[in-house]
VEXDREN-2710 file (C-alpha; in Angstrom, 1 decimal):
% VEXDREN-2710
k/r/px/py/pz
1/MET/41.8/198.9/113.8
2/SER/45.6/198.4/113.4
3/MET/47.9/201.3/112.6
4/LEU/48.5/199.8/109.1
5/LYS/44.8/199.7/108.4
6/ARG/44.3/203.3/109.6
7/ALA/47.2/204.4/107.4
8/ARG/45.7/202.7/104.4
9/THR/42.2/204.3/105.1
10/MET/43.8/207.8/105.3
11/LYS/45.6/207.2/102.0
12/LEU/42.3/206.0/100.4
13/ASN/40.3/209.0/101.6
14/ALA/43.0/211.5/100.5
15/ARG/43.1/209.7/97.0
16/HIS/39.3/209.9/96.6
17/TRP/39.3/213.6/97.5
18/TYR/42.0/214.3/95.0
19/PHE/40.2/212.4/92.2
20/LEU/36.9/214.2/93.1
21/ILE/38.5/217.6/92.7
22/VAL/40.2/216.7/89.5
23/SER/37.0/215.3/88.0
24/ILE/34.9/218.4/89.0
25/ILE/37.5/220.7/87.4
26/GLY/37.8/218.6/84.3
27/ILE/34.0/218.4/83.7
28/THR/33.7/222.1/84.3
29/VAL/36.4/222.9/81.8
30/PHE/34.9/220.5/79.2
31/ILE/31.5/222.2/79.4
32/PHE/33.1/225.6/79.1
33/ILE/35.4/224.8/76.2
34/ASN/33.3/222.3/74.2
35/GLN/29.9/223.9/74.6
36/ALA/28.2/221.0/72.8
37/ASP/30.3/221.7/69.7
38/PHE/29.4/218.2/68.2
39/LEU/25.8/219.4/67.6
40/ASN/27.0/221.6/64.8
41/TYR/29.2/219.0/63.0
42/SER/28.9/218.2/59.3
43/LEU/28.9/214.7/58.0
44/ASN/32.6/215.0/57.2
45/ASN/33.3/216.1/60.8
46/TRP/31.4/213.1/62.1
47/ILE/33.3/210.7/59.9
48/TRP/36.6/212.1/61.1
49/LEU/35.3/212.1/64.7
50/TYR/34.5/208.4/64.5
51/ALA/37.8/207.6/62.7
52/LEU/39.9/209.4/65.3
53/VAL/37.9/207.8/68.1
54/GLY/38.7/204.4/66.6
55/ALA/42.4/205.3/66.4
56/THR/42.3/206.3/70.0
57/LEU/40.6/203.1/71.1
58/ILE/43.1/201.0/69.2
59/LEU/46.1/202.8/70.7
60/ASP/44.5/202.6/74.2
61/HIS/44.2/198.8/73.7
62/PHE/47.9/198.6/73.1
63/THR/48.8/200.4/76.3
64/PHE/52.3/199.3/77.4
65/ARG/54.5/199.7/80.5
66/LEU/58.0/201.1/80.8
67/PRO/60.7/199.8/83.1
68/PRO/61.7/200.1/85.8
69/GLN/58.6/201.3/87.6
70/GLY/56.1/199.9/85.1
71/ASN/54.2/203.2/84.5
72/GLY/51.4/202.6/82.0
73/GLN/51.7/204.6/78.7
74/SER/49.8/204.6/75.4
75/MET/50.1/206.6/72.2
76/ASP/46.5/207.9/72.2
77/SER/47.9/211.4/73.3
78/SER/49.3/211.8/69.8
79/VAL/45.7/211.6/68.4
80/TYR/44.5/214.3/70.8
81/LEU/47.4/216.6/70.1
82/ALA/46.8/216.1/66.3
83/CYS/43.2/217.1/66.8
84/VAL/44.3/220.2/68.7
85/PHE/46.6/221.2/65.9
86/ILE/44.2/220.5/63.0
87/TYR/40.7/220.9/64.4
88/GLY/41.0/222.8/67.7
89/ALA/40.3/222.0/71.3
90/PRO/36.5/221.6/71.1
91/PHE/36.8/218.9/68.5
92/ALA/39.6/217.1/70.5
93/LEU/37.4/217.2/73.5
94/SER/34.5/215.6/71.5
95/VAL/36.9/212.8/70.5
96/CYS/37.8/212.4/74.2
97/LEU/34.2/212.3/75.3
98/LEU/33.1/209.7/72.8
99/THR/36.1/207.6/73.7
100/LEU/35.1/207.7/77.4
101/ILE/31.6/206.6/76.6
102/ILE/32.7/203.6/74.4
103/LEU/35.3/202.5/77.0
104/SER/32.8/202.6/79.8
105/LEU/30.3/200.5/77.8
106/TYR/32.9/198.1/76.5
107/ASN/34.9/197.4/79.7
108/ARG/32.4/197.4/82.5
109/LYS/34.8/195.8/84.9
110/THR/36.7/199.1/85.2
111/PRO/34.8/201.4/87.7
112/PHE/33.2/204.4/86.0
113/TRP/34.9/206.8/88.3
114/LYS/38.4/205.7/87.0
115/ASN/37.3/206.4/83.4
116/LEU/35.9/209.7/84.5
117/VAL/39.2/210.7/86.3
118/ASN/41.2/209.8/83.1
119/PHE/38.7/211.7/81.0
120/SER/39.1/214.8/83.3
121/ILE/42.9/214.6/83.1
122/TYR/42.8/214.4/79.3
123/VAL/40.4/217.4/79.3
124/LEU/42.9/219.5/81.3
125/MET/45.8/218.5/79.2
126/ILE/44.0/219.2/75.9
127/THR/42.7/222.5/77.1
128/GLY/46.0/223.7/78.5
129/SER/48.0/222.7/75.3
130/SER/45.4/224.4/73.1
131/ILE/45.5/227.7/75.0
132/VAL/49.3/228.0/74.8
133/PHE/49.2/226.8/71.2
134/SER/47.0/229.7/70.2
135/ALA/48.8/232.2/72.6
136/SER/52.2/231.4/71.0
137/GLY/50.9/232.2/67.5
138/GLY/50.0/228.7/66.4
139/GLU/47.3/228.4/63.7
140/ILE/44.7/225.6/63.5
141/GLY/44.9/223.6/60.3
142/PRO/47.5/221.8/58.3
143/ILE/51.0/221.6/59.8
144/GLN/53.1/224.7/59.0
145/ASN/56.8/224.9/59.4
146/GLU/56.6/228.4/60.9
147/ASN/54.4/227.1/63.8
148/ILE/57.1/224.5/65.0
149/ILE/57.8/226.5/68.2
150/SER/54.0/226.6/69.0
151/TYR/53.8/222.8/68.5
152/VAL/56.7/222.2/70.8
153/ILE/55.3/224.5/73.5
154/ALA/51.8/223.0/73.2
155/LEU/53.3/219.5/73.6
156/SER/55.4/220.6/76.6
157/VAL/52.4/222.1/78.4
158/TYR/50.3/219.0/77.6
159/PHE/52.7/216.7/79.3
160/SER/53.6/219.2/82.0
161/ILE/50.0/219.1/83.1
162/ASN/50.0/215.3/82.9
163/VAL/53.2/215.0/85.0
164/LEU/52.0/217.5/87.6
165/LEU/48.6/215.8/88.1
166/ILE/50.2/212.3/88.4
167/GLY/53.0/213.7/90.6
168/PHE/50.5/215.2/93.1
169/TYR/48.8/211.8/93.2
170/TYR/52.0/210.1/94.2
171/VAL/52.7/212.9/96.8
172/ILE/49.3/212.1/98.4
173/LEU/49.6/208.4/98.1
174/MET/53.2/207.8/99.0
175/LYS/53.8/210.9/101.1
176/SER/56.9/211.7/99.1
177/THR/58.0/215.2/98.0
178/LEU/56.8/216.5/94.7
179/PHE/60.3/216.9/93.5
180/GLU/61.1/213.2/94.1
181/ALA/57.8/212.1/92.5
182/LEU/58.4/214.2/89.4
183/LYS/62.0/213.2/89.1
184/GLU/61.3/209.5/89.0
185/PHE/58.2/209.8/86.8
186/PHE/59.9/212.1/84.3
187/LYS/63.0/210.0/84.0
188/ASP/60.8/206.9/83.2
189/ILE/58.6/208.5/80.4
190/ILE/60.7/211.1/78.7
191/VAL/61.4/208.8/75.7
192/VAL/57.6/208.2/75.3
193/TYR/56.8/211.9/75.5
194/LEU/59.3/212.7/72.7
195/SER/57.9/209.8/70.6
196/THR/54.4/211.2/71.1
197/LEU/55.5/214.7/69.9
198/ILE/56.9/213.3/66.7
199/LEU/53.9/211.0/66.2
200/SER/51.4/213.8/66.8
201/LEU/53.1/216.0/64.1
202/ALA/53.4/212.9/61.8
203/LEU/49.7/212.2/62.2
204/SER/48.8/215.8/61.5
205/ILE/50.8/215.7/58.3
206/LEU/49.4/212.4/57.2
207/ILE/45.8/213.4/57.8
208/SER/46.3/216.8/56.0
209/SER/47.9/215.2/53.0
210/ASN/46.6/211.6/52.8
211/GLY/43.3/211.7/54.7
212/VAL/42.0/208.3/55.9
213/PHE/44.9/206.4/54.3
214/GLY/47.3/208.6/56.3
215/LEU/45.4/207.8/59.5
216/ALA/45.5/204.1/58.8
217/LEU/49.3/204.3/58.2
218/PHE/49.7/206.1/61.4
219/ILE/47.7/203.5/63.4
220/ALA/49.9/200.7/61.9
221/LEU/53.1/202.5/62.8
222/SER/51.9/203.4/66.4
223/THR/50.7/199.9/67.0
224/MET/54.0/198.4/66.0
225/LEU/55.8/200.9/68.2
226/SER/53.5/200.2/71.2
227/TYR/54.0/196.5/70.7
228/SER/57.8/197.0/70.7
229/PHE/57.7/198.9/74.0
230/LYS/55.5/196.1/75.4
231/GLN/58.0/193.5/74.4
232/LEU/60.8/195.6/75.9
233/PHE/59.0/195.7/79.3
234/THR/58.3/191.9/79.1
235/MET/62.0/191.2/78.5
236/TYR/62.9/193.6/81.3
237/ASN/60.6/191.8/83.7
238/GLU/62.0/188.4/82.8
239/ILE/65.6/189.6/83.4
240/GLN/64.6/191.4/86.6
241/GLU/62.7/188.3/87.8
242/LYS/65.8/186.2/87.5
243/ALA/68.0/188.8/89.2
244/ILE/65.8/189.3/92.3
245/LYS/64.3/185.8/92.7
246/ASP/65.7/182.8/94.4
247/GLN/65.4/180.0/91.9
248/ARG/64.9/177.2/94.4
249/THR/62.1/178.7/96.5
250/GLY/60.6/181.3/94.2
251/LEU/61.0/184.0/96.9
252/PHE/63.0/187.2/96.7
253/ASN/66.7/186.6/97.1
254/HIS/69.1/188.0/99.6
255/SER/70.3/191.0/97.5
256/TYR/66.7/192.1/96.8
257/PHE/65.8/191.7/100.5
258/GLU/68.7/194.0/101.5
259/ASN/67.8/196.7/99.0
260/LEU/64.1/196.5/100.1
261/LEU/65.0/196.6/103.8
262/ASP/67.1/199.7/103.3
263/THR/64.2/201.4/101.4
264/GLU/61.6/200.4/104.0
265/ILE/63.8/201.7/106.9
266/LYS/64.0/205.1/105.2
267/LYS/60.3/205.1/104.6
268/SER/59.5/204.1/108.2
269/LYS/61.9/206.8/109.5
270/ALA/60.5/209.5/107.3
271/ALA/56.8/208.7/107.9
272/GLU/57.2/207.5/111.5
273/THR/55.4/204.3/110.8
274/SER/56.0/200.8/112.2
275/LEU/58.3/198.3/110.5
276/SER/59.1/194.8/111.7
277/LEU/61.6/192.2/110.4
278/ALA/61.3/188.4/111.2
279/MET/64.2/186.0/110.7
280/ILE/63.1/182.4/110.3
281/ASP/65.1/179.2/110.5
282/ILE/63.8/175.7/109.8
283/ASP/64.3/173.6/112.9
284/ASP/66.5/170.5/112.5
285/PHE/66.9/171.0/108.7
286/LYS/70.3/169.3/108.8
287/LYS/68.8/166.2/110.3
288/TYR/66.3/166.1/107.4
289/ASN/69.1/166.6/104.9
290/ASP/71.2/163.8/106.4
291/GLN/68.2/161.4/106.5
292/PHE/66.8/162.0/103.0
293/GLY/69.6/163.7/101.0
294/HIS/70.0/167.2/99.6
295/LEU/67.6/166.7/96.7
296/LYS/64.8/166.0/99.1
297/GLY/66.0/168.9/101.3
298/ASP/65.8/171.2/98.3
299/MET/62.2/170.0/97.8
300/LEU/61.4/170.9/101.4
301/LEU/62.9/174.4/100.9
302/ALA/60.8/174.9/97.8
303/PHE/57.7/173.7/99.7
304/LEU/58.4/176.2/102.5
305/GLY/59.0/179.0/100.0
306/ASN/55.6/178.4/98.4
307/PHE/54.0/178.2/101.8
308/LEU/55.5/181.5/102.8
309/LYS/54.5/183.2/99.6
310/THR/50.9/182.0/99.8
311/GLU/50.6/183.2/103.3
312/CYS/52.5/186.5/103.0
313/ASP/51.1/187.9/99.8
314/PRO/47.6/188.5/101.1
315/ALA/49.0/190.1/104.3
316/GLU/51.1/192.5/102.2
317/VAL/54.3/191.4/103.8
318/ILE/57.4/190.3/101.8
319/ALA/59.1/186.9/102.2
320/SER/62.6/186.3/101.1
321/ARG/65.2/183.6/101.3
322/PHE/68.1/184.9/103.4
323/GLY/70.4/181.9/102.8
324/GLY/70.5/178.2/103.5
325/GLU/67.4/177.3/105.5
326/GLU/67.0/180.9/106.8
327/PHE/64.2/183.2/105.5
328/THR/63.1/186.7/106.2
329/ILE/59.7/188.3/106.4
330/LEU/59.6/192.1/106.1
331/MET/56.4/193.6/107.5
332/PRO/55.9/197.3/106.8
333/GLY/53.3/198.9/109.1
334/TYR/53.4/196.1/111.6
335/ASP/54.3/196.9/115.2
336/GLU/55.9/194.1/117.3
337/ASN/52.6/192.8/118.7
338/GLU/51.1/192.5/115.2
339/ALA/54.3/191.0/113.9
340/ARG/54.4/188.4/116.7
341/HIS/50.8/187.5/116.1
342/PHE/51.3/187.0/112.4
343/ILE/54.5/185.0/112.7
344/ASN/53.0/182.8/115.4
345/ARG/50.0/182.1/113.3
346/LEU/52.3/181.2/110.4
347/ARG/54.3/178.9/112.7
348/LYS/51.2/177.1/114.0
349/LYS/49.8/176.7/110.5
350/LEU/53.1/175.2/109.3
351/ASN/53.0/172.8/112.3
352/ASP/49.7/171.5/110.9
353/THR/51.0/171.2/107.3
354/TYR/52.2/167.8/106.3
355/PHE/55.3/167.2/104.2
356/GLU/56.8/163.8/103.5
357/GLY/59.3/162.7/106.1
358/VAL/58.4/165.2/108.9
359/GLU/58.1/162.3/111.3
360/ILE/61.8/162.3/111.9
361/PHE/61.7/165.8/113.5
362/PRO/61.6/165.9/117.3
363/ALA/58.2/167.5/117.3
364/GLY/56.9/165.1/114.6
365/CYS/56.0/168.1/112.3
366/LEU/57.5/170.9/110.3
367/SER/58.5/173.8/112.5
368/PHE/60.6/176.9/112.5
369/SER/62.1/179.3/115.1
370/ALA/61.7/183.0/114.4
371/GLY/63.3/186.2/115.8
372/ILE/61.5/189.6/115.3
373/ALA/63.1/193.0/115.4
374/ASN/61.0/196.2/115.4
375/TYR/62.4/199.4/113.9
376/ARG/63.6/201.9/116.5
377/ASP/65.0/205.4/116.2
378/ASP/68.5/204.2/117.1
379/ILE/68.6/201.9/114.1
380/HIS/70.4/203.7/111.3
381/ASP/71.1/201.0/108.8
382/LYS/69.8/197.6/107.6
383/ALA/72.7/195.7/109.2
384/GLN/71.6/196.8/112.7
385/MET/68.1/195.6/112.1
386/VAL/69.2/192.2/110.7
387/ASP/71.6/191.8/113.6
388/LEU/68.7/192.4/116.1
389/ALA/66.4/189.9/114.3
390/ASP/69.2/187.4/114.1
391/GLN/69.9/187.8/117.9
392/ALA/66.2/187.3/118.6
393/LEU/66.3/184.2/116.4
394/TYR/69.2/182.9/118.6
395/TYR/67.1/183.5/121.7
396/ALA/64.1/181.6/120.1
397/LYS/66.4/178.6/119.4
398/LYS/67.8/178.6/122.9
399/GLN/64.3/178.5/124.3
400/GLY/63.6/175.1/122.7
401/LYS/62.9/175.8/119.0
402/ASN/59.5/176.0/117.3
403/ASN/59.2/179.4/119.0
404/VAL/58.9/183.1/118.2
405/HIS/60.9/185.7/120.2
406/VAL/60.7/189.5/119.8
407/TYR/64.0/191.2/120.5
408/GLY/63.8/193.0/123.9
409/SER/60.5/191.5/124.9
410/GLY/62.0/189.0/127.3
411/SER/64.9/190.8/128.9
412/VAL/65.3/188.3/131.7
413/GLN/65.3/185.4/129.3
414/GLU/67.7/187.1/127.0
415/TYR/70.0/188.0/129.9
416/GLU/70.0/184.4/131.2
417/ILE/70.7/183.0/127.7
418/ASP/73.5/185.5/127.1
419/PHE/75.0/184.9/130.5
420/ALA/75.0/181.1/130.1
421/GLU/76.7/181.5/126.7
422/ASP/79.3/183.9/128.1
423/VAL/80.1/181.5/131.0
424/ARG/80.4/178.6/128.5
425/ASP/82.8/180.6/126.3
426/ILE/85.0/181.7/129.2
427/GLU/85.1/178.2/130.7
428/GLN/86.4/176.9/127.4
429/GLN/89.3/179.3/127.6
430/LEU/89.9/178.5/131.3
431/LYS/90.2/174.8/130.4
432/LEU/93.6/175.6/129.1
433/PHE/94.6/175.7/132.7
434/LEU/93.8/172.0/133.0
435/TYR/97.1/171.1/131.4
436/LYS/99.1/173.9/132.9
437/ASP/97.7/174.6/136.4
438/VAL/94.6/172.8/137.5
439/ASP/94.6/174.7/140.8
440/THR/94.1/178.0/139.0
441/PHE/91.2/176.5/137.1
442/LYS/89.5/175.3/140.3
443/HIS/90.2/178.6/142.0
444/SER/88.5/180.5/139.2
445/LYS/85.4/178.3/139.4
446/ARG/85.2/178.8/143.2
447/VAL/85.6/182.6/143.0
448/PHE/82.9/182.5/140.3
449/ARG/80.5/180.8/142.7
450/TYR/81.2/183.2/145.4
451/ALA/80.6/186.1/143.0
452/VAL/77.2/184.6/142.0
453/ASP/76.1/184.6/145.7
454/MET/77.5/188.0/146.4
455/SER/75.7/189.6/143.5
456/GLU/72.5/188.6/145.3
457/VAL/73.8/190.0/148.6
458/LEU/74.8/193.3/146.9
459/GLY/71.5/193.5/145.1
460/LEU/73.1/194.0/141.7
461/GLU/71.0/194.7/138.6
462/CYS/71.4/192.4/135.6
463/THR/74.2/194.3/133.8
464/GLU/76.4/194.7/136.9
465/ARG/75.7/191.1/138.0
466/ARG/76.8/189.9/134.6
467/THR/80.1/191.8/134.5
468/PHE/80.9/191.0/138.1
469/VAL/80.3/187.3/137.9
470/LEU/82.0/186.9/134.5
471/GLY/84.9/189.1/135.7
472/ALA/85.3/186.8/138.7
473/LEU/85.4/183.8/136.5
474/ILE/88.0/185.2/134.1
475/HIS/90.1/187.3/136.5
476/ASP/93.2/185.1/136.4
477/ILE/93.2/184.4/132.7
478/GLY/96.6/186.2/132.4
479/LYS/98.3/183.4/134.3
480/LEU/98.2/181.4/131.1
481/GLU/101.3/183.5/130.1
482/ILE/103.2/182.7/133.3
483/PRO/105.9/180.0/132.7
484/TRP/104.9/176.5/133.8
485/GLY/107.9/176.2/136.2
486/ILE/107.0/179.4/138.1
487/LEU/103.2/178.7/138.1
488/ASN/103.8/175.2/139.7
489/LYS/106.8/176.0/141.8
490/LYS/106.5/174.3/145.3
491/ASP/109.1/176.6/147.0
492/LYS/108.8/180.2/147.8
493/LEU/109.1/182.5/144.7
494/THR/112.2/184.6/144.2
495/PRO/111.7/188.4/143.8
496/GLY/112.1/188.1/140.1
497/GLU/109.7/185.3/139.8
498/TRP/107.2/187.2/141.9
499/GLU/107.5/190.2/139.5
500/THR/106.7/187.8/136.7
501/VAL/103.6/186.5/138.5
502/LYS/102.4/190.1/139.1
503/ARG/102.5/190.8/135.4
504/HIS/99.6/188.3/134.9
505/VAL/97.1/191.2/135.4
506/SER/98.5/193.1/132.4
507/TRP/98.7/190.0/130.3
508/GLY/95.1/189.1/131.1
509/LYS/94.0/192.6/130.2
510/ARG/95.6/192.2/126.7
511/ILE/93.9/188.8/126.2
512/ALA/90.5/190.3/127.1
513/GLU/91.0/193.3/124.9
514/THR/91.3/191.1/121.8
515/ASN/87.6/189.9/122.3
516/GLU/84.9/192.5/121.9
517/ARG/82.6/190.6/124.4
518/LEU/85.3/190.5/127.1
519/LYS/86.5/194.1/127.0
520/GLU/84.0/195.2/129.7
521/LEU/85.6/192.7/132.0
522/VAL/89.1/194.2/131.8
523/PRO/88.8/196.2/135.2
524/TYR/88.2/192.9/137.1
525/ILE/91.2/191.3/135.4
526/GLU/93.5/194.3/135.8
527/LEU/92.6/195.6/139.2
528/HIS/91.8/192.6/141.4
529/HIS/95.2/192.9/143.1
530/GLU/94.9/196.6/144.0
531/ARG/94.7/197.4/147.7
532/TYR/92.3/199.7/149.5
533/ASP/95.3/201.6/151.0
534/GLY/97.0/202.0/147.6
535/GLY/99.7/199.4/148.2
536/GLY/98.6/197.0/145.5
537/TYR/99.5/196.6/141.8
538/PRO/99.7/197.3/138.9
539/HIS/98.7/201.0/139.4
540/GLY/98.7/201.6/143.2
541/PHE/95.1/202.8/143.1
542/LYS/93.5/203.4/146.5
543/GLY/90.0/203.7/148.0
544/SER/87.3/204.8/145.5
545/GLN/89.8/204.9/142.7
546/ILE/89.2/201.2/142.6
547/PRO/85.7/200.3/141.2
548/ARG/83.5/199.0/144.0
549/LEU/82.9/195.6/142.5
550/CYS/86.7/195.2/141.9
551/ARG/87.2/195.8/145.6
552/MET/84.6/193.1/146.3
553/LEU/86.4/190.7/143.9
554/THR/89.7/191.3/145.8
555/ILE/88.1/190.2/149.0
556/ILE/86.6/187.0/147.4
557/ASP/89.8/186.2/145.6
558/SER/92.0/186.6/148.7
559/PHE/89.6/184.7/150.9
560/ASP/89.5/181.7/148.6
561/ALA/93.3/181.8/148.2
562/MET/93.7/181.8/152.0
563/THR/91.3/178.9/152.6
564/THR/92.5/176.7/149.8
565/GLU/95.7/174.6/149.8
566/ARG/98.5/176.4/148.0
567/PRO/102.1/175.1/147.6
568/TYR/103.8/178.1/149.1
569/GLN/101.5/179.0/152.0
570/LYS/99.6/177.5/154.9
571/THR/95.9/176.8/154.4
572/LYS/93.6/178.7/156.8
573/THR/90.3/177.6/158.1
574/TYR/87.2/179.6/157.3
575/GLU/87.3/181.2/160.8
576/GLU/91.0/182.1/160.3
577/GLY/90.2/183.5/156.9
578/ILE/87.4/185.7/158.3
579/ALA/89.7/186.9/161.0
580/GLU/92.4/187.8/158.4
581/LEU/89.8/189.7/156.4
582/ARG/88.9/191.8/159.5
583/ARG/92.5/192.3/160.4
584/CYS/93.3/193.7/156.9
585/ALA/90.0/195.7/156.6
586/GLY/90.9/199.3/155.9
587/SER/94.4/198.5/154.6
588/GLN/94.1/195.7/152.0
589/PHE/90.3/195.5/151.9
590/ASP/87.3/197.8/151.8
591/PRO/86.0/197.6/155.4
592/GLU/82.3/198.0/154.4
593/LEU/82.5/195.2/151.8
594/VAL/84.5/193.0/154.2
595/GLU/81.6/193.0/156.7
596/LEU/79.1/192.2/153.9
597/PHE/81.2/189.2/152.8
598/ILE/81.8/188.0/156.4
599/GLY/78.1/188.2/157.0
600/TYR/77.4/186.1/153.9
601/MET/80.1/183.5/154.9
602/GLN/78.8/183.2/158.5
603/GLN/75.3/182.6/157.2
604/ARG/76.5/180.1/154.7
605/MET/78.5/178.2/157.3
606/LEU/75.5/178.2/159.6
607/GLU/73.2/176.8/156.9
608/GLN/75.6/174.1/155.7
609/GLN/77.0/173.3/159.1
610/GLN/80.5/173.3/157.7
611/PRO/83.4/172.2/159.8
612/ALA/86.2/174.7/160.6
613/ALA/88.5/173.5/157.9
614/GLY/88.3/174.8/154.3
615/PHE/86.8/172.8/151.6
616/GLU/86.9/172.4/147.9
617/THR/83.9/172.0/145.6
END
């Protein structure tokens, strides 16, 4: 059984226990207070009993709901309160009992236990209000001005009991605090409660002074008032529907989704339950739009919206349109495995669902890519969760589309995709060298390839490998700021020109710091000309003050510079370059890392049977 189903079962059991306790208490109180009072009624009492039961049934039929939560309300409480004021609690309980019997016989679709719970709640409310009415000096009979305080107190207790009983129900069902439950519930129905007070007093006066005609007048007035509240709720629903729904797809819109996601994250955090979010993107939607036009594209969006709604509603998950051809599915109670299974099932079913024109898609069918993010403790707001789902969607697209990817589930795949994307971005920036200094561009590419191999030799884990290799690729980016004349000068540089060249590490650092994704590469850009003995630049760091991988980059960078043709120095063979590395080990280079690199180069030369001269790739 899934966590969601177990949670629902626990809520259901707790709710049944609560209803059972309320029913037992209500029935016990009824027996104790009523004591079969109806057996002693006169004909006039029975007439009024039937008349008031009829009024109660009519008002119950015109039950209405109040915005925004849609809590059900009816004016039948005004009848019960009037009975308490004029005839006393036993008579009011008789009206309540006969109403229960008739409702149970008339509407057999409603389970009897629901009617019994409602009856028990009314019994407790009627009894409580009657007790405080008598205790506060109220006298049963026609309405008297001097009893006005007793009437108000009785009404307050009547609805206080109602609010508490329903509040406890929401505490059990929703696991919220009693204060929060009462605050929301009271805010929604205070107007109805005040109306009921006025109506109960009006009914008491009408019955006392006008008899049956007064009761009929009251029913007409209450019915019209109930109908007005009902129309108000209908109008509210229509306006809310337009405000929260996407008109093209019929799904919830972006704004509603964001509010709902924020709410569900707070619930998941408080109750420590699972929550998953899927971001869905229709594959090759632009191709369909270009082929058939935007009108047909809108029809496809509407088709997919209806498909998602049909599939998501029974599963109790919420589909929304995020924007364009992107959709979201919010899955409360679903862990990442349940979410993956549900979205994958959805994807396969869509693949098998025909829509006109799908033949133009690469797969010959409708498909989507989806990214899933599961709520974690380190997610503090909705934006973080949306970003993770969006990143997972990106990974799904990069793996060939028509695919579902859960964020963090394929760390190797995610790393390779991110790495390839970073390499592509950096290479785009380095291509600026093609017009300014093609040698620097080629040098950066060779150093990059050396770094890829050395990351294996050093046994670097994914994060270190990424920064080291990317740092090697971008290490000379600051040379873009060096004047063309100096960068391409064939003669030996003057001291002033050499100082300008040395500043490229600082310029490169500033370039990298402007890009959030490149900031972690700054040490490789800034420190690749530091020396092991402290004689390098820009800071004169020495030994372990220089990060280990920056020391490795210095060796690679220098070896490639020595073994590649440069305008102002003699090109060395690989053997000469290796000899130079050994000569400078302990002064310019880290001696331990030098031996590792030399071992790698000797093995490479042996495998490829390279001649002594340097080469370019």
